[in-house]
KOLDO-163517 format. One record per residue: residue number from 0; residue in one letter; x, y, z of N, C-alpha, C in turn. Coordinates in steps of 0.05 Angstrom, whole numbers. Example, Ala and Ser with C-alpha at 12.3 -4.5 7.8 and 13.67 -1.06 7.14 Angstrom:
% KOLDO-163517
<node 0,"a",<264,-114,156>,<246,-90,156>,<264,-66,156>>,
<node 1,"s",<257,-45,142>,<273,-21,143>,<258,1,157>>,
END
This chain:
% KOLDO-163517
<node 0,"m",<-464,-1126,483>,<-442,-1113,501>,<-429,-1134,522>>,
<node 1,"v",<-406,-1128,525>,<-394,-1145,549>,<-387,-1124,582>>,
<node 2,"t",<-393,-1143,593>,<-403,-1139,618>,<-385,-1145,644>>,
<node 3,"s",<-370,-1129,651>,<-346,-1144,670>,<-360,-1143,706>>,
<node 4,"i",<-349,-1165,715>,<-366,-1180,730>,<-352,-1149,755>>,
<node 5,"t",<-331,-1136,748>,<-316,-1112,771>,<-330,-1092,763>>,
<node 6,"s",<-340,-1086,752>,<-338,-1057,735>,<-364,-1038,754>>,
<node 7,"f",<-380,-1063,773>,<-402,-1043,781>,<-424,-1030,771>>,
<node 8,"s",<-425,-1029,749>,<-449,-1019,732>,<-433,-983,731>>,
<node 9,"h",<-403,-976,727>,<-406,-947,727>,<-416,-929,707>>,
<node 10,"t",<-412,-911,701>,<-419,-891,673>,<-402,-873,676>>,
<node 11,"g",<-387,-863,652>,<-368,-846,650>,<-388,-813,659>>,
<node 12,"l",<-412,-820,649>,<-420,-785,653>,<-427,-784,675>>,
<node 13,"r",<-444,-801,695>,<-452,-807,720>,<-424,-805,740>>,
<node 14,"d",<-405,-815,733>,<-379,-808,746>,<-370,-777,750>>,
<node 15,"w",<-369,-781,721>,<-360,-743,719>,<-378,-724,734>>,
<node 16,"f",<-404,-726,735>,<-416,-708,751>,<-416,-709,783>>,
<node 17,"i",<-415,-737,794>,<-412,-745,818>,<-382,-727,831>>,
<node 18,"v",<-372,-722,818>,<-336,-720,820>,<-331,-688,823>>,
<node 19,"r",<-357,-682,798>,<-355,-644,808>,<-368,-639,824>>,
<node 20,"v",<-391,-654,832>,<-412,-651,852>,<-395,-652,882>>,
<node 21,"t",<-379,-665,890>,<-373,-667,909>,<-342,-657,913>>,
<node 22,"a",<-327,-650,892>,<-312,-620,890>,<-321,-598,901>>,
<node 23,"v",<-343,-591,886>,<-354,-568,902>,<-360,-570,925>>,
<node 24,"i",<-373,-594,940>,<-384,-600,962>,<-354,-594,987>>,
<node 25,"i",<-334,-607,971>,<-311,-609,990>,<-299,-576,985>>,
<node 26,"a",<-292,-560,968>,<-295,-542,966>,<-301,-518,987>>,
<node 27,"a",<-334,-518,986>,<-347,-499,999>,<-339,-509,1027>>,
<node 28,"w",<-337,-529,1036>,<-329,-547,1065>,<-307,-530,1075>>,
<node 29,"f",<-280,-525,1056>,<-267,-517,1062>,<-267,-492,1065>>,
<node 30,"f",<-279,-476,1047>,<-284,-446,1055>,<-296,-435,1076>>,
<node 31,"t",<-320,-456,1081>,<-328,-448,1108>,<-306,-448,1124>>,
<node 32,"l",<-288,-465,1128>,<-279,-473,1152>,<-252,-450,1144>>,
<node 33,"l",<-247,-437,1129>,<-223,-417,1122>,<-236,-394,1136>>,
<node 34,"f",<-266,-383,1118>,<-270,-362,1134>,<-281,-356,1160>>,
<node 35,"f",<-282,-379,1180>,<-288,-373,1209>,<-262,-376,1221>>,
<node 36,"w",<-243,-396,1210>,<-213,-390,1213>,<-202,-355,1216>>,
<node 37,"l",<-205,-349,1193>,<-200,-318,1187>,<-207,-300,1199>>,
<node 38,"t",<-241,-307,1203>,<-254,-285,1221>,<-253,-283,1257>>,
<node 39,"h",<-235,-309,1261>,<-246,-308,1286>,<-209,-317,1287>>,
<node 40,"l",<-189,-293,1291>,<-163,-289,1285>,<-141,-319,1293>>,
<node 41,"h",<-145,-318,1316>,<-133,-344,1338>,<-157,-359,1347>>,
<node 42,"p",<-171,-368,1329>,<-193,-391,1353>,<-185,-409,1365>>,
<node 43,"n",<-178,-406,1395>,<-183,-433,1410>,<-201,-448,1415>>,
<node 44,"f",<-206,-472,1434>,<-209,-500,1430>,<-246,-486,1438>>,
<node 45,"p",<-251,-478,1453>,<-281,-465,1461>,<-294,-451,1436>>,
<node 46,"e",<-285,-436,1418>,<-293,-428,1387>,<-302,-450,1376>>,
<node 47,"w",<-275,-467,1368>,<-284,-483,1338>,<-307,-502,1353>>,
<node 48,"h",<-299,-506,1390>,<-322,-529,1403>,<-348,-516,1395>>,
<node 49,"h",<-354,-491,1403>,<-383,-478,1386>,<-383,-481,1363>>,
<node 50,"f",<-367,-474,1345>,<-375,-479,1318>,<-386,-503,1310>>,
<node 51,"f",<-367,-524,1314>,<-374,-552,1308>,<-394,-565,1314>>,
<node 52,"t",<-406,-558,1341>,<-428,-568,1349>,<-449,-556,1346>>,
<node 53,"h",<-452,-531,1330>,<-467,-525,1301>,<-482,-550,1280>>,
<node 54,"s",<-514,-551,1289>,<-519,-583,1276>,<-516,-568,1250>>,
<node 55,"g",<-515,-548,1233>,<-512,-544,1206>,<-487,-545,1202>>,
<node 56,"v",<-470,-542,1219>,<-445,-547,1207>,<-433,-574,1213>>,
<node 57,"r",<-451,-585,1229>,<-446,-623,1230>,<-457,-632,1201>>,
<node 58,"v",<-485,-624,1201>,<-490,-632,1176>,<-475,-624,1143>>,
<node 59,"f",<-469,-604,1148>,<-449,-591,1126>,<-420,-617,1129>>,
<node 60,"t",<-415,-623,1143>,<-387,-642,1155>,<-397,-664,1147>>,
<node 61,"l",<-417,-675,1149>,<-424,-695,1138>,<-433,-710,1115>>,
<node 62,"f",<-448,-685,1100>,<-440,-684,1073>,<-422,-690,1059>>,
<node 63,"a",<-398,-664,1072>,<-368,-671,1060>,<-359,-691,1064>>,
<node 64,"i",<-357,-700,1098>,<-347,-729,1092>,<-359,-752,1067>>,
<node 65,"l",<-375,-749,1067>,<-392,-773,1044>,<-388,-750,1014>>,
<node 66,"s",<-377,-735,1013>,<-362,-723,989>,<-338,-740,990>>,
<node 67,"v",<-327,-736,1005>,<-295,-740,1002>,<-292,-783,1008>>,
<node 68,"v",<-308,-794,1011>,<-311,-816,1014>,<-321,-820,979>>,
<node 69,"l",<-338,-814,963>,<-350,-818,944>,<-338,-803,920>>,
<node 70,"h",<-315,-784,920>,<-289,-775,905>,<-269,-793,909>>,
<node 71,"a",<-260,-800,936>,<-247,-828,935>,<-242,-847,912>>,
<node 72,"w",<-272,-865,925>,<-284,-888,913>,<-282,-884,883>>,
<node 73,"i",<-283,-864,872>,<-291,-870,844>,<-261,-857,830>>,
<node 74,"g",<-242,-841,847>,<-222,-843,837>,<-196,-865,834>>,
<node 75,"i",<-211,-876,857>,<-188,-904,854>,<-197,-915,846>>,
<node 76,"w",<-219,-931,845>,<-241,-951,816>,<-227,-941,788>>,
<node 77,"v",<-226,-912,796>,<-214,-907,756>,<-181,-911,750>>,
<node 78,"v",<-169,-916,770>,<-138,-924,765>,<-136,-959,771>>,
<node 79,"l",<-162,-970,799>,<-158,-997,788>,<-160,-1008,770>>,
<node 80,"t",<-188,-1001,750>,<-190,-1016,729>,<-179,-1008,703>>,
<node 81,"d",<-165,-985,699>,<-146,-976,691>,<-116,-995,685>>,
<node 82,"y",<-108,-995,711>,<-81,-1013,718>,<-78,-1043,726>>,
<node 83,"i",<-101,-1048,741>,<-97,-1081,747>,<-117,-1088,729>>,
<node 84,"k",<-101,-1103,714>,<-117,-1128,704>,<-125,-1149,711>>,
<node 85,"a",<-113,-1163,726>,<-122,-1187,736>,<-153,-1184,755>>,
<node 86,"i",<-179,-1195,742>,<-200,-1198,757>,<-203,-1206,786>>,
<node 87,"y",<-190,-1224,791>,<-189,-1226,822>,<-177,-1218,841>>,
<node 88,"l",<-148,-1200,832>,<-136,-1179,856>,<-150,-1156,852>>,
<node 89,"r",<-159,-1143,824>,<-182,-1120,824>,<-200,-1117,849>>,
<node 90,"l",<-212,-1137,840>,<-235,-1145,858>,<-237,-1148,887>>,
<node 91,"l",<-207,-1157,894>,<-196,-1162,922>,<-188,-1139,928>>,
<node 92,"l",<-174,-1116,916>,<-171,-1081,918>,<-185,-1074,918>>,
<node 93,"q",<-214,-1069,903>,<-240,-1056,903>,<-256,-1065,929>>,
<node 94,"v",<-253,-1085,937>,<-279,-1104,963>,<-258,-1087,992>>,
<node 95,"s",<-236,-1079,987>,<-208,-1077,1005>,<-227,-1056,1017>>,
<node 96,"t",<-216,-1025,990>,<-226,-1011,990>,<-250,-992,999>>,
<node 97,"i",<-271,-1003,989>,<-294,-1007,997>,<-302,-1002,1031>>,
<node 98,"l",<-296,-1029,1032>,<-294,-1032,1071>,<-270,-1006,1086>>,
<node 99,"l",<-254,-1002,1071>,<-232,-974,1084>,<-244,-949,1078>>,
<node 100,"l",<-268,-949,1053>,<-270,-919,1051>,<-296,-922,1072>>,
<node 101,"i",<-308,-944,1073>,<-340,-944,1101>,<-331,-940,1135>>,
<node 102,"g",<-309,-958,1121>,<-298,-954,1162>,<-288,-925,1160>>,
<node 103,"y",<-280,-907,1148>,<-263,-889,1153>,<-284,-866,1151>>,
<node 104,"g",<-298,-871,1130>,<-327,-847,1137>,<-340,-848,1167>>,
<node 105,"g",<-355,-877,1163>,<-357,-879,1193>,<-347,-865,1216>>,
<node 106,"w",<-320,-866,1223>,<-309,-858,1236>,<-308,-833,1232>>,
<node 107,"a",<-307,-819,1214>,<-305,-791,1220>,<-331,-782,1220>>,
<node 108,"a",<-354,-799,1217>,<-382,-788,1228>,<-384,-784,1254>>,
<node 109,"k",<-375,-814,1260>,<-368,-804,1297>,<-360,-788,1312>>,
<node 110,"i",<-335,-786,1304>,<-318,-754,1305>,<-329,-739,1314>>,
<node 111,"v",<-356,-729,1293>,<-367,-699,1283>,<-394,-703,1308>>,
<node 112,"w",<-403,-735,1299>,<-438,-727,1324>,<-428,-743,1348>>,
<node 113,"g",<-391,-750,1348>,<-398,-765,1379>,<-395,-744,1401>>,
END
């Protein structure tokens, strides 16, 4: 079996499962926000602030952020491995993507918990 240096040991079944689970978490978070918005017809800043300062919503939002990061990584990894055949360019793009996603995820977590 040939192992690619830039594959990061992805298996199709594991990736498929992670993408499905993260999609469900993202959808549940979206529908939670939609439900809040529909039950508070025109929410103002204090209502949103009260909603997002609840620790359960913060934890759920943190899981949603992590889900978006994982979902994006798997999607970008698939595209890069399918279309970028030059190994060093693909590795550079994958490392850049990882750093960006970690940065964006950390920034979003700081906003939620800050």
